C-alpha angles and dihedrals in degrees: 000000000000134000120192089339096306124112113238120216132169089254092057094045101046107015089156094064109083120217116260108266094021119125089244092061089068095050114120093231091062092048091048093051092048092051096045093048088049089054088047091052093050090046093053092044092053090047091051093047092048091052094045098054094050112103126213116289112268107180131090088256089068089078099041099046095072099119092037091052089056092052092047092048091052092047091048091050090050090050090048094050093046095050092046093050098044095044096045090055100038116139130182116309093005107128099171092101093049091049090049091048091049092049090044090052091048091048092053090044088057092049091051089051092050096056097080094032090060095040090246092129137000120246109263140146093280088058092061089048090052089048091052091047092050091047090050090052088054091046091050088054091048090051089049092050092048091048092051094046090050091051092055 
């Protein structure tokens, strides 16, 4: 198989993945990257589930929260970018990604708790699911922090 005249091989495509049974496969850096990327995948999955189960806003506050919604959206995007960047690059003993994931999970948990308090949504079954997803995001961050601290 060729691509622009160059021969593609597994070694050229993914040189950072060690072959099974090789000495590099047992290196702590590889295990740390695998773990932190697994936490990142769980974190994003829970974020998507929490967002997908939320219905449209139904209270009077839905029309009046326009500017606040923009600020919340920008803060949420910043949290998502920070968590993704820090967890994707985590190495042994680096807990910054875990702390960012924990803070992001608590941020989204606070947003979920604020929905019924601001009359943005009514409490229903989906709300408990979103609370569970947000708490799971915070728990994933806590697991990543504990793992990184244990690796020091």
